[in-house]
TIDREN-345699 format. One line per field, with one value per residue: residue number from 1; residue in three letters; chain; z, x, y of N, C-alpha, C in turn. Coordinates in steps of 0.2 Angstrom, whole numbers. Example, Ala and Ser with C-alpha at 12.3 -4.5 7.8 and 13.67 -1.06 7.14 Angstrom:
TIDREN-345699
num = (1:2)
residu = (ALA:SER)
chaine = (A:A)
n_zz = (39:35)
n_xx = (66:64)
n_yy = (-28:-11)
ca_zz = (39:36)
ca_xx = (62:68)
ca_yy = (-22:-5)
c_zz = (39:39)
c_xx = (66:64)
c_yy = (-16:0)
end
This chain:
TIDREN-345699
num = (1:2:3:4:5:6:7:8:9:10:11:12:13:14:15:16:17:18:19:20:21:22:23:24:25:26:27:28:29:30:31:32:33:34:35:36:37:38:39:40:41:42:43:44:45:46:47:48:49:50:51:52:53:54:55:56:57:58:59:60:61:62:63:64:65:66:67:68:69:70:71:72:73:74:75:76:77:78:79:80:81:82:83:84:85:86:87:88:89:90:91:92:93:94:95:96:97:98:99:100:101:102:103:104:105:106:107:108:109:110:111:112:113:114:115:116:117:118:119:120:121:122:123:124:125:126:127:128:129:130:131:132:133:134:135:136:137:138:139:140:141:142:143:144:145:146:147:148:149:150:151:152:153:154:155:156:157:158:159:160:161:162:163:164:165:166:167:168:169:170:171:172:173:174:175:176:177:178:179:180:181:182:183:184:185:186:187:188:189:190:191:192:193:194:195:196:197:198:199:200:201:202:203:204:205:206:207:208:209:210:211:212:213:214:215:216:217:218:219:220:221:222:223:224:225:226:227:228:229:230:231:232:233:234:235:236:237:238:239:240:241:242:243:244:245:246:247:248:249:250:251:252:253:254:255:256:257:258:259:260:261:262:263:264:265:266:267:268:269:270:271:272:273:274:275:276:277:278:279:280:281:282:283:284:285:286:287:288:289:290:291:292:293:294:295:296:297:298:299:300:301:302:303:304:305:306:307:308:309:310:311:312:313:314:315:316:317:318:319:320:321:322:323:324:325:326:327:328:329:330:331:332:333:334:335:336:337:338:339:340:341:342:343:344:345:346:347:348:349:350:351:352:353:354:355:356:357:358:359:360:361:362:363:364:365:366:367:368:369:370:371:372:373:374:375:376:377:378:379:380:381:382:383:384:385:386:387)
residu = (MET:ARG:LYS:HIS:PRO:GLY:ALA:VAL:ILE:ASP:VAL:SER:ASN:VAL:CYS:TRP:SER:LYS:HIS:LEU:PRO:PRO:VAL:GLY:ARG:LYS:PHE:PRO:LEU:LEU:GLU:ARG:LEU:PHE:LEU:ILE:ARG:ASP:ALA:TRP:ARG:GLU:GLN:TYR:GLY:ALA:GLY:ALA:PRO:VAL:ASP:LEU:VAL:GLY:ASP:ASN:SER:LEU:LEU:ARG:SER:LEU:LEU:PRO:GLU:ASP:ARG:ALA:LEU:LEU:GLU:ARG:LEU:ARG:GLN:ASP:PRO:GLY:ALA:GLU:GLY:PHE:ASP:GLU:ILE:ARG:PHE:VAL:PRO:TYR:ALA:ASP:PRO:VAL:PHE:LEU:ARG:LEU:ALA:ARG:GLU:ARG:GLY:ARG:HIS:VAL:ILE:SER:SER:ASP:LEU:PHE:THR:ASP:LEU:ARG:ARG:ALA:GLU:PRO:TRP:ILE:GLU:GLU:GLN:PRO:GLN:ARG:VAL:LEU:ALA:TRP:SER:THR:ASP:ALA:ASP:ALA:ARG:VAL:ARG:LEU:HIS:PRO:SER:ALA:ILE:VAL:PRO:LEU:PRO:ALA:HIS:ARG:VAL:SER:LYS:ALA:ILE:GLN:VAL:LYS:ASP:LEU:LYS:TYR:LEU:ARG:LEU:LEU:GLU:PRO:ASP:HIS:ARG:ASP:GLN:GLN:GLN:ILE:LEU:ARG:SER:HIS:TRP:ARG:CYS:THR:ALA:ILE:GLY:CYS:ASP:THR:ALA:LEU:ARG:TRP:PRO:ASP:GLY:LEU:LEU:GLY:TRP:PRO:THR:VAL:GLY:SER:GLY:GLY:ARG:ALA:VAL:CYS:VAL:CYS:GLY:SER:LEU:LEU:GLU:ARG:LEU:GLY:PRO:ARG:GLY:VAL:THR:ARG:SER:PHE:VAL:VAL:SER:ASP:ALA:THR:ALA:PRO:ASP:LEU:PRO:GLY:GLY:LEU:SER:ALA:GLY:GLU:PHE:LEU:ARG:PHE:PRO:VAL:SER:VAL:GLY:ASP:ALA:VAL:GLN:LEU:GLY:ARG:GLY:ALA:LEU:ARG:GLN:GLY:LEU:ASN:LEU:ALA:ALA:GLU:GLU:LEU:PRO:ALA:PRO:LEU:GLY:VAL:LYS:ARG:VAL:SER:ARG:ALA:HIS:LEU:VAL:VAL:SER:LEU:GLU:ARG:THR:GLY:ASP:THR:PRO:GLN:ALA:TYR:ALA:VAL:ASP:LEU:GLY:SER:GLY:ASN:GLY:THR:VAL:VAL:VAL:ARG:GLU:SER:GLY:ALA:ALA:ARG:ARG:VAL:GLU:PRO:GLY:GLU:ARG:VAL:ALA:PHE:GLY:VAL:ASP:ASP:ARG:LEU:VAL:LEU:GLY:ASP:SER:VAL:ALA:VAL:ARG:MET:SER:GLY:GLN:LEU:HIS:PHE:THR:ALA:GLU:GLN:THR:LEU:PRO:PRO:GLU:LEU:GLY:ALA:GLY:GLY:GLU:GLY:THR:THR:LEU:LEU:GLY:TRP:GLU:GLY:ALA)
chaine = (A:A:A:A:A:A:A:A:A:A:A:A:A:A:A:A:A:A:A:A:A:A:A:A:A:A:A:A:A:A:A:A:A:A:A:A:A:A:A:A:A:A:A:A:A:A:A:A:A:A:A:A:A:A:A:A:A:A:A:A:A:A:A:A:A:A:A:A:A:A:A:A:A:A:A:A:A:A:A:A:A:A:A:A:A:A:A:A:A:A:A:A:A:A:A:A:A:A:A:A:A:A:A:A:A:A:A:A:A:A:A:A:A:A:A:A:A:A:A:A:A:A:A:A:A:A:A:A:A:A:A:A:A:A:A:A:A:A:A:A:A:A:A:A:A:A:A:A:A:A:A:A:A:A:A:A:A:A:A:A:A:A:A:A:A:A:A:A:A:A:A:A:A:A:A:A:A:A:A:A:A:A:A:A:A:A:A:A:A:A:A:A:A:A:A:A:A:A:A:A:A:A:A:A:A:A:A:A:A:A:A:A:A:A:A:A:A:A:A:A:A:A:A:A:A:A:A:A:A:A:A:A:A:A:A:A:A:A:A:A:A:A:A:A:A:A:A:A:A:A:A:A:A:A:A:A:A:A:A:A:A:A:A:A:A:A:A:A:A:A:A:A:A:A:A:A:A:A:A:A:A:A:A:A:A:A:A:A:A:A:A:A:A:A:A:A:A:A:A:A:A:A:A:A:A:A:A:A:A:A:A:A:A:A:A:A:A:A:A:A:A:A:A:A:A:A:A:A:A:A:A:A:A:A:A:A:A:A:A:A:A:A:A:A:A:A:A:A:A:A:A:A:A:A:A:A:A:A:A:A:A:A:A:A:A:A:A:A:A:A:A:A:A:A:A:A:A:A:A:A:A:A:A:A:A:A:A)
n_zz = (36:36:22:10:8:-3:-22:-28:-46:-52:-69:-81:-75:-73:-86:-92:-85:-86:-77:-76:-85:-101:-94:-95:-108:-116:-115:-118:-111:-111:-106:-93:-84:-84:-77:-65:-59:-56:-49:-37:-35:-31:-18:-10:-14:-24:-24:-20:-21:-37:-44:-57:-64:-77:-87:-101:-110:-111:-119:-133:-133:-133:-144:-158:-155:-143:-138:-144:-136:-124:-125:-125:-114:-106:-110:-103:-89:-79:-84:-83:-71:-65:-56:-61:-72:-76:-88:-87:-88:-79:-70:-57:-45:-46:-44:-31:-23:-25:-18:-5:-1:-1:7:1:-5:-15:-31:-37:-42:-40:-29:-25:-22:-24:-21:-6:2:0:0:14:19:13:19:31:32:24:22:12:1:-12:-21:-35:-36:-48:-48:-52:-59:-67:-59:-52:-38:-25:-14:-1:-5:-5:3:14:26:24:22:24:15:4:-1:-5:-16:-26:-30:-35:-45:-53:-57:-63:-73:-78:-83:-95:-94:-90:-97:-108:-121:-123:-127:-128:-120:-107:-105:-101:-91:-84:-84:-81:-82:-88:-91:-103:-107:-112:-99:-96:-80:-75:-77:-72:-59:-56:-61:-60:-63:-66:-52:-52:-61:-79:-90:-105:-122:-136:-146:-139:-131:-120:-112:-105:-94:-100:-112:-120:-128:-116:-108:-109:-97:-91:-85:-72:-65:-48:-40:-29:-23:-12:2:7:22:32:47:58:54:54:58:43:40:39:42:34:29:31:26:14:4:-6:-16:-21:-33:-28:-33:-33:-23:-27:-16:-8:-4:10:15:21:11:1:-7:-17:-23:-18:-11:-6:6:10:-3:-12:-23:-17:-6:8:25:40:49:43:45:56:51:45:35:29:34:34:23:12:6:-5:-3:-10:-2:-3:-10:-9:-9:5:14:18:31:38:49:48:57:64:67:75:76:71:72:71:70:71:66:75:84:93:94:93:95:80:81:76:62:63:55:50:46:38:34:24:33:44:47:46:55:52:64:71:64:50:39:34:22:15:-1:-5:-18:-29:-40:-55:-64:-82:-81:-71:-64:-69:-70:-70:-83:-83:-88:-83:-76:-67:-56:-39:-25:-30:-27:-29:-34:-33:-32:-24:-29)
n_xx = (-43:-41:-47:-38:-40:-37:-32:-29:-23:-14:-15:-9:1:10:9:20:30:47:56:52:54:53:67:70:65:54:40:23:18:8:13:18:9:5:17:17:4:7:17:11:1:9:15:5:-6:-17:-31:-32:-43:-41:-43:-42:-36:-36:-29:-39:-30:-19:-26:-24:-10:-5:4:-5:-5:-7:-17:-26:-27:-31:-46:-48:-47:-55:-66:-66:-62:-59:-54:-38:-36:-43:-53:-59:-61:-58:-59:-55:-54:-46:-37:-31:-36:-48:-45:-37:-49:-58:-48:-48:-63:-64:-53:-43:-26:-15:-7:9:20:18:18:9:8:-1:-14:-14:-20:-35:-37:-34:-29:-19:-6:-9:-8:4:8:-2:2:12:25:37:50:66:76:91:88:78:65:51:47:35:33:32:29:37:32:31:26:22:26:12:16:22:13:3:9:13:-1:-5:3:-1:-13:-11:-3:-15:-21:-11:-3:10:17:32:31:24:26:17:8:15:18:9:6:16:15:7:-10:-25:-42:-50:-61:-75:-90:-85:-89:-77:-67:-70:-70:-56:-47:-35:-26:-28:-31:-30:-27:-25:-38:-37:-37:-45:-34:-24:-20:-23:-38:-50:-66:-77:-74:-68:-50:-36:-26:-9:0:14:28:26:37:44:31:21:8:-5:-15:-32:-42:-54:-52:-54:-57:-52:-36:-25:-15:2:0:-10:-25:-44:-50:-50:-54:-51:-39:-25:-14:0:12:29:30:17:2:-12:-29:-39:-53:-72:-86:-93:-79:-69:-58:-51:-50:-65:-69:-82:-89:-103:-99:-90:-86:-84:-82:-95:-90:-83:-90:-84:-75:-67:-73:-61:-50:-36:-19:-11:5:20:37:53:67:85:89:76:58:49:37:21:11:-1:-12:-29:-35:-45:-61:-61:-46:-30:-21:-4:4:17:30:33:21:18:11:4:-5:-8:-4:-16:-12:1:15:21:30:29:31:31:28:21:6:-9:-22:-38:-50:-51:-58:-52:-41:-24:-12:6:7:18:21:32:35:46:52:58:60:61:68:66:58:40:33:24:21:14:5:8:15:17:9:-1:-16:-23:-36:-51:-69:-81:-78)
n_yy = (-925:-909:-900:-889:-872:-870:-859:-845:-842:-828:-826:-818:-813:-825:-829:-822:-821:-820:-828:-841:-856:-856:-851:-833:-830:-818:-818:-821:-837:-852:-864:-860:-859:-872:-878:-870:-876:-887:-888:-884:-891:-902:-898:-895:-903:-914:-910:-899:-883:-873:-859:-847:-832:-819:-804:-796:-792:-803:-813:-808:-808:-820:-835:-842:-856:-857:-849:-858:-867:-861:-859:-871:-875:-865:-870:-882:-881:-890:-903:-901:-898:-886:-877:-864:-850:-834:-819:-805:-786:-779:-788:-789:-783:-791:-803:-805:-798:-809:-821:-815:-816:-831:-835:-839:-842:-833:-834:-826:-813:-802:-788:-780:-766:-753:-758:-761:-755:-757:-772:-775:-787:-792:-789:-791:-806:-810:-823:-830:-824:-831:-831:-838:-849:-855:-870:-878:-887:-885:-887:-881:-870:-865:-854:-842:-825:-809:-800:-786:-776:-759:-742:-730:-718:-723:-733:-724:-719:-728:-729:-715:-714:-728:-721:-711:-720:-725:-712:-710:-703:-706:-712:-716:-717:-706:-692:-679:-682:-683:-666:-663:-666:-661:-647:-631:-626:-618:-613:-602:-599:-592:-590:-602:-613:-618:-611:-597:-602:-605:-595:-593:-605:-622:-636:-649:-662:-661:-665:-677:-674:-683:-682:-679:-668:-656:-654:-645:-649:-642:-644:-636:-632:-632:-617:-617:-613:-613:-623:-635:-640:-646:-655:-663:-674:-674:-682:-683:-688:-697:-694:-703:-714:-731:-735:-746:-758:-753:-739:-734:-725:-727:-720:-713:-699:-690:-683:-672:-664:-651:-640:-633:-617:-615:-613:-620:-620:-624:-631:-627:-626:-615:-610:-599:-600:-613:-627:-636:-647:-651:-655:-660:-668:-676:-690:-685:-688:-687:-680:-668:-656:-652:-644:-628:-615:-608:-614:-620:-617:-625:-628:-626:-627:-624:-628:-630:-646:-652:-651:-644:-644:-634:-629:-618:-612:-605:-597:-607:-613:-626:-629:-635:-651:-655:-672:-681:-692:-700:-701:-689:-675:-659:-645:-633:-616:-603:-594:-599:-607:-623:-634:-651:-668:-682:-691:-688:-681:-669:-665:-659:-651:-661:-671:-672:-679:-676:-679:-680:-687:-701:-698:-690:-680:-675:-666:-661:-648:-643:-634:-621:-603:-602:-597:-587:-573:-557:-562:-571:-565:-564:-573:-589:-595:-610:-620:-630:-629:-637:-648)
ca_zz = (35:34:15:11:3:-13:-23:-37:-51:-58:-75:-84:-71:-75:-92:-94:-80:-89:-73:-75:-90:-103:-93:-98:-115:-113:-121:-113:-114:-106:-103:-89:-81:-82:-72:-58:-58:-55:-41:-32:-33:-28:-13:-7:-14:-31:-24:-18:-28:-40:-50:-63:-67:-82:-90:-106:-115:-111:-125:-140:-134:-133:-148:-159:-154:-135:-139:-144:-131:-118:-127:-124:-106:-103:-111:-100:-85:-73:-87:-83:-62:-62:-55:-63:-76:-78:-92:-86:-91:-76:-66:-50:-41:-45:-41:-24:-19:-26:-14:2:2:-2:9:-4:-8:-23:-34:-42:-41:-37:-23:-24:-17:-24:-19:0:5:-4:1:21:23:9:25:39:31:20:18:8:-5:-16:-28:-38:-41:-51:-47:-57:-62:-70:-55:-48:-30:-22:-8:2:-7:-1:6:21:29:19:26:20:10:0:-5:-10:-21:-29:-31:-39:-51:-56:-57:-67:-80:-82:-88:-100:-91:-87:-102:-107:-129:-126:-124:-126:-112:-102:-105:-100:-82:-81:-85:-76:-86:-88:-96:-105:-112:-108:-97:-91:-75:-71:-79:-68:-51:-56:-64:-60:-66:-63:-47:-53:-68:-85:-96:-111:-127:-139:-149:-135:-130:-114:-113:-100:-94:-104:-119:-124:-127:-110:-110:-105:-92:-89:-79:-64:-58:-44:-39:-24:-21:-5:0:13:21:35:55:63:52:57:53:41:40:35:42:29:32:27:23:10:1:-10:-18:-27:-33:-27:-35:-29:-25:-24:-10:-7:4:14:22:20:9:-6:-8:-23:-24:-14:-9:-4:9:10:-8:-14:-25:-11:1:13:31:43:56:39:47:60:49:46:29:28:40:32:18:12:2:-7:-6:-12:4:-4:-16:-9:-7:10:15:24:33:43:52:46:63:62:74:79:76:68:76:66:73:70:64:82:86:95:91:96:91:78:83:72:59:64:50:54:40:39:28:22:37:47:46:48:60:53:67:75:58:43:40:26:23:7:-4:-7:-27:-31:-48:-56:-73:-85:-84:-63:-62:-73:-67:-73:-91:-82:-88:-79:-74:-64:-51:-31:-24:-34:-24:-35:-30:-34:-28:-26:-34)
ca_xx = (-39:-44:-47:-33:-45:-35:-26:-30:-17:-14:-14:-6:8:12:13:22:35:53:59:48:58:60:69:73:60:51:35:19:17:4:15:22:4:5:21:14:-1:10:21:4:-1:16:18:-3:-10:-19:-38:-34:-45:-37:-46:-37:-40:-32:-30:-43:-23:-17:-27:-23:-3:-3:3:-10:-8:-9:-23:-32:-26:-30:-50:-52:-47:-61:-74:-67:-56:-59:-50:-34:-36:-44:-61:-64:-57:-59:-56:-57:-50:-39:-38:-29:-42:-54:-43:-39:-58:-60:-44:-52:-70:-64:-50:-37:-18:-14:-1:7:26:17:19:3:8:-6:-18:-13:-28:-40:-35:-27:-26:-12:-1:-10:-7:7:10:-5:3:17:27:39:59:67:83:96:86:73:60:49:43:32:37:28:33:43:29:32:21:24:21:7:18:24:7:-1:13:10:-10:-4:8:-5:-19:-6:-2:-21:-22:-8:2:18:21:38:32:19:28:13:4:20:19:0:7:22:13:1:-15:-31:-46:-52:-68:-80:-94:-88:-88:-72:-64:-73:-68:-49:-44:-26:-23:-32:-27:-30:-22:-31:-42:-32:-41:-43:-28:-18:-21:-25:-46:-57:-72:-82:-73:-62:-42:-34:-21:-5:3:20:29:24:41:43:25:20:4:-10:-21:-38:-44:-58:-48:-58:-55:-48:-32:-26:-8:7:-1:-14:-33:-49:-57:-46:-58:-48:-31:-23:-6:3:18:34:28:9:-3:-18:-33:-42:-60:-79:-91:-90:-73:-70:-51:-47:-53:-70:-69:-88:-93:-108:-98:-85:-89:-82:-86:-100:-85:-80:-92:-80:-69:-69:-75:-58:-46:-32:-17:-3:12:26:42:61:73:90:89:71:55:47:28:22:4:-3:-18:-31:-38:-50:-64:-57:-38:-27:-16:2:6:22:29:33:16:18:4:3:-10:-5:-7:-18:-6:8:19:23:33:28:34:28:26:19:-2:-12:-29:-42:-55:-52:-61:-52:-34:-23:-6:7:9:24:23:34:35:51:52:65:58:60:75:64:53:34:32:14:20:13:-1:12:17:14:7:-6:-21:-25:-39:-59:-74:-86:-76)
ca_yy = (-922:-903:-898:-884:-868:-869:-853:-840:-838:-820:-830:-816:-811:-831:-833:-816:-822:-824:-832:-848:-861:-855:-845:-827:-828:-812:-819:-824:-845:-854:-869:-859:-862:-878:-878:-868:-880:-894:-885:-881:-900:-907:-895:-893:-910:-911:-909:-891:-880:-870:-853:-843:-824:-814:-799:-800:-792:-810:-816:-805:-807:-827:-837:-845:-863:-855:-847:-863:-873:-857:-859:-878:-874:-862:-872:-886:-881:-896:-906:-900:-898:-879:-876:-858:-846:-827:-814:-797:-778:-779:-795:-789:-783:-796:-811:-800:-802:-817:-823:-814:-819:-838:-837:-844:-841:-830:-836:-821:-814:-796:-786:-777:-760:-752:-761:-763:-750:-760:-776:-776:-794:-794:-786:-794:-812:-811:-829:-831:-823:-836:-832:-843:-849:-861:-872:-878:-893:-882:-886:-873:-873:-859:-848:-834:-820:-805:-794:-784:-769:-752:-735:-726:-713:-727:-736:-717:-717:-733:-728:-712:-719:-733:-720:-709:-720:-725:-706:-710:-698:-708:-717:-715:-716:-702:-685:-674:-682:-679:-661:-662:-668:-656:-640:-627:-625:-613:-612:-597:-599:-588:-593:-609:-613:-621:-605:-592:-604:-606:-590:-594:-610:-630:-636:-654:-665:-659:-670:-680:-676:-688:-679:-680:-661:-655:-650:-643:-653:-637:-648:-632:-632:-626:-614:-617:-606:-614:-627:-637:-639:-651:-657:-668:-675:-675:-685:-681:-693:-698:-695:-705:-720:-735:-736:-751:-760:-748:-734:-730:-724:-733:-716:-706:-697:-685:-682:-666:-660:-645:-637:-629:-609:-614:-614:-621:-618:-631:-626:-630:-623:-608:-605:-596:-603:-617:-635:-637:-653:-655:-653:-665:-675:-682:-696:-685:-691:-684:-675:-663:-653:-647:-639:-622:-614:-605:-618:-620:-617:-630:-626:-631:-622:-627:-629:-636:-651:-655:-647:-643:-645:-631:-627:-610:-612:-598:-595:-611:-613:-631:-632:-639:-652:-659:-678:-683:-700:-703:-701:-684:-670:-654:-639:-628:-610:-596:-589:-602:-610:-626:-640:-657:-672:-688:-698:-683:-676:-664:-666:-653:-652:-670:-676:-674:-678:-671:-680:-679:-695:-703:-698:-685:-676:-671:-663:-659:-640:-640:-627:-616:-602:-603:-592:-585:-566:-551:-564:-574:-562:-564:-580:-590:-599:-616:-625:-630:-627:-641:-656)
c_zz = (33:24:14:6:-4:-13:-29:-39:-52:-64:-80:-82:-72:-79:-96:-90:-84:-85:-70:-83:-95:-102:-97:-105:-113:-120:-117:-117:-107:-104:-96:-83:-79:-76:-63:-54:-55:-49:-37:-30:-29:-19:-7:-10:-20:-29:-21:-24:-29:-43:-53:-64:-69:-83:-98:-114:-116:-117:-131:-139:-134:-140:-150:-157:-145:-133:-141:-140:-123:-119:-126:-116:-103:-103:-105:-93:-81:-78:-84:-74:-61:-60:-59:-64:-77:-81:-91:-91:-86:-70:-59:-41:-40:-42:-32:-20:-18:-20:-5:4:2:3:5:-5:-15:-24:-37:-39:-39:-31:-21:-20:-17:-22:-11:4:5:1:9:22:20:15:31:37:25:16:13:0:-9:-21:-29:-38:-42:-50:-53:-61:-66:-65:-51:-42:-30:-16:-7:-3:-2:2:13:21:26:23:21:14:3:-4:-9:-15:-28:-33:-35:-45:-55:-60:-64:-76:-83:-86:-93:-99:-90:-89:-106:-116:-128:-124:-124:-119:-107:-100:-104:-91:-79:-82:-81:-84:-84:-92:-97:-106:-106:-107:-95:-85:-73:-73:-75:-61:-52:-62:-67:-61:-64:-59:-49:-60:-72:-88:-103:-116:-131:-144:-146:-134:-124:-114:-107:-100:-97:-112:-122:-122:-120:-114:-107:-101:-91:-85:-74:-60:-53:-41:-33:-24:-12:-4:10:15:30:43:58:62:55:54:49:40:35:36:39:33:28:24:18:5:-6:-12:-21:-25:-29:-28:-30:-30:-27:-17:-13:-2:4:17:18:18:2:-6:-16:-26:-17:-13:-4:0:9:5:-9:-17:-23:-7:5:20:36:47:49:41:52:59:46:39:26:33:38:25:18:7:0:-8:-7:-7:1:-10:-13:-7:0:9:19:27:37:43:51:52:65:70:79:79:71:73:71:72:69:66:70:85:91:91:96:92:87:79:76:69:61:56:53:49:43:34:28:28:43:44:50:50:60:57:71:70:52:43:34:28:16:5:-5:-15:-25:-38:-49:-63:-74:-82:-75:-61:-65:-70:-71:-78:-89:-86:-82:-72:-67:-58:-44:-30:-25:-27:-30:-32:-33:-28:-30:-29:-32)
c_xx = (-42:-43:-42:-39:-42:-30:-31:-23:-18:-10:-9:3:14:15:18:31:43:58:58:51:50:61:74:69:55:46:30:19:13:8:18:16:3:12:20:7:1:14:15:2:4:16:8:-8:-17:-28:-38:-37:-42:-42:-40:-41:-34:-33:-33:-34:-21:-17:-24:-15:-1:-2:-3:-12:-8:-15:-30:-33:-31:-41:-52:-51:-53:-66:-75:-63:-55:-53:-43:-33:-39:-52:-64:-59:-61:-53:-57:-53:-45:-39:-34:-34:-50:-51:-40:-44:-59:-56:-47:-59:-71:-59:-44:-32:-20:-6:4:16:24:17:10:2:2:-11:-20:-22:-33:-41:-30:-25:-21:-6:-2:-8:-1:8:6:-2:9:18:31:47:60:72:86:93:78:65:57:46:42:35:33:32:35:38:31:28:26:21:16:9:21:18:4:4:11:3:-8:-1:2:-12:-15:-6:-9:-23:-18:-3:8:21:26:36:25:21:24:10:8:20:14:2:12:19:7:-4:-22:-35:-49:-58:-74:-87:-95:-84:-81:-68:-65:-70:-61:-46:-37:-22:-27:-26:-23:-26:-29:-34:-36:-37:-39:-35:-23:-16:-25:-32:-47:-64:-79:-80:-67:-54:-41:-25:-15:0:11:22:28:32:43:36:24:11:0:-14:-26:-40:-49:-52:-48:-58:-51:-42:-29:-18:-3:4:-8:-22:-36:-52:-54:-52:-57:-40:-29:-17:-6:9:23:32:22:6:-10:-24:-37:-49:-66:-83:-89:-84:-71:-63:-48:-52:-60:-72:-78:-90:-97:-105:-89:-88:-86:-84:-90:-95:-83:-87:-89:-73:-70:-70:-68:-51:-38:-27:-11:0:17:31:50:66:79:88:80:67:52:40:27:13:2:-11:-22:-35:-46:-52:-63:-52:-37:-20:-9:2:10:22:30:26:15:14:6:-1:-4:-8:-10:-12:0:11:22:24:32:30:30:27:22:10:-4:-18:-33:-47:-56:-56:-57:-45:-31:-14:-3:9:17:28:26:37:40:51:59:67:60:63:72:59:46:33:25:14:18:9:3:15:15:12:2:-10:-22:-30:-47:-62:-79:-85:-70)
c_yy = (-914:-901:-890:-877:-868:-862:-851:-837:-833:-826:-826:-814:-820:-834:-829:-819:-825:-829:-837:-851:-861:-849:-839:-825:-823:-813:-823:-831:-847:-861:-867:-859:-867:-880:-875:-872:-885:-892:-886:-889:-905:-904:-894:-900:-907:-911:-902:-888:-874:-864:-850:-837:-823:-810:-799:-797:-798:-812:-816:-806:-815:-828:-841:-854:-862:-854:-851:-867:-870:-859:-865:-877:-870:-865:-880:-887:-886:-904:-907:-898:-890:-879:-868:-854:-840:-822:-807:-791:-780:-783:-792:-790:-789:-803:-810:-802:-807:-821:-822:-817:-826:-840:-840:-841:-837:-829:-830:-818:-804:-793:-782:-770:-756:-754:-763:-759:-756:-766:-777:-784:-796:-790:-790:-803:-813:-818:-831:-830:-827:-834:-838:-844:-856:-865:-874:-884:-891:-883:-883:-877:-865:-859:-844:-829:-813:-799:-792:-776:-764:-747:-733:-722:-720:-731:-731:-718:-723:-732:-722:-712:-722:-727:-714:-710:-724:-719:-705:-704:-698:-712:-713:-711:-709:-695:-681:-676:-681:-672:-660:-662:-663:-649:-639:-625:-618:-614:-605:-595:-595:-590:-601:-607:-616:-613:-599:-594:-605:-601:-592:-600:-616:-633:-646:-657:-662:-665:-672:-681:-682:-687:-678:-673:-661:-652:-651:-648:-648:-640:-640:-634:-629:-624:-615:-611:-607:-621:-630:-636:-646:-650:-665:-668:-677:-678:-684:-687:-692:-697:-700:-714:-725:-737:-743:-753:-754:-740:-730:-729:-726:-728:-711:-705:-693:-683:-676:-665:-654:-647:-633:-621:-609:-614:-615:-622:-623:-628:-630:-626:-618:-608:-606:-599:-606:-625:-635:-644:-656:-654:-661:-671:-677:-686:-694:-687:-686:-677:-669:-656:-647:-642:-633:-619:-611:-609:-617:-619:-623:-626:-629:-627:-626:-625:-632:-638:-655:-652:-650:-643:-639:-630:-621:-611:-606:-595:-599:-613:-620:-634:-635:-643:-656:-663:-681:-692:-702:-704:-696:-680:-667:-649:-635:-622:-606:-594:-595:-606:-614:-630:-647:-664:-678:-692:-695:-683:-672:-666:-661:-653:-656:-673:-677:-675:-679:-674:-680:-687:-695:-700:-690:-683:-672:-671:-660:-652:-637:-635:-621:-614:-603:-597:-591:-577:-564:-555:-569:-572:-562:-572:-581:-595:-604:-619:-625:-628:-632:-649:-658)
end
C-alpha cells in the first residue's frame, strides 16, 4: 500500500484552540497536540510522517511543565512519533511551504486567507487542509477544513490587515498608532527629498517611531494635516501574469491607499506628484514601459453611504481598458471618467493592472472635513516618485 505523504501540524494553532479538550479553556496546552497526533494516527496510520512547526511566542506562553515537556520532545521527536520540530518567528508561511514541497496535509483551523496568493495550492487542493471537531465523548476527529475559493479583493483585504497589524496600526490598545493610520501627514524638514516630492502630504502609511509617533524616512517628526476619513487600498500588478485561484494575480508589485477626496496620478518616469510605476525600487514587469508618463488618475469620492472609485485616462499612448467582473472589457476614452468597483480592474497599456483591495478603512473622524487650513483648498494629488 502506498505510504501516506504525512502532515504538518500548526502547533501554536492547535495548542491555543479552545475547541480541543479541555474545551473552552483559553490557554495554550501541549496535551492538545497529542490529541491531534492520536486522531491523525487513528485515521491515517501510525506510520504516516508528522512534522511540527510553531511560533516562537508559544514557547513563552506555555506552562512551565509543558515547556519542559516540549524541550524534551525537541531533543527526541521520534519518541512521540514526530519527524521534525521547528519553532520560528512566524510559522504560517514556513509550514505551508513545507507542506507544498513535501506534498503533505496541513492540520490547522486557520483558513490562511492572507497567504493564498503565495500558496495557491490551498484553494486548488483544499482537502489537504484539515481541521478538527470534538464529539460528545471528547473524541477528536480530523476533517477537511471549510476552505472555499475567495475573490481577489477578499484575499487582498486580509493581506492589508495583516500588514497594518504588523506595523501596529490596527492594534486596539495602541491609540497613538490608530491615530497615525487615520491621519494625513507631511514632512516639512528642509532638504528632505520626501518633503520635496510630497509637499501636499504622504500617500502611504508613515513610519511609526520608537515613541509611537509618526516619523519620516529622513528621521524627522511628521506634521499631522488632518483626518484621512474613508480610505481604500489599491493594488498594482502585472496584467500578463497568470491568474491564481480566486482571480488573484501572481504579479502584484505595489499597493497604496487613497482617501475620499484625494486623487493619485499613475504613470512612468519622473512624476513629481504621483506614482512612478517604473521606479527601480519596484519589481515592475517589463511591460511597464507601455505605460505613459502621465497615464491615469484614480480617485475616491463619497456617493451616498459608500465611497466610489473613479479613473480618468490622461490621453495615454497605449490606452486604458476597464475589465468588469463579468469579463466584459472596453477601452476608456481619453479624458473619460469611469467608475469601477472591487470586482473590476483597469489595465494600463495591456501590461499593468490596477484594482481595489477589499480593505476599507473607516475612522471615527470620517464625517469631518480635513483640517488643512488654507493649504487644503482644491484637489490634492498625492503620490510618490520612484518608491
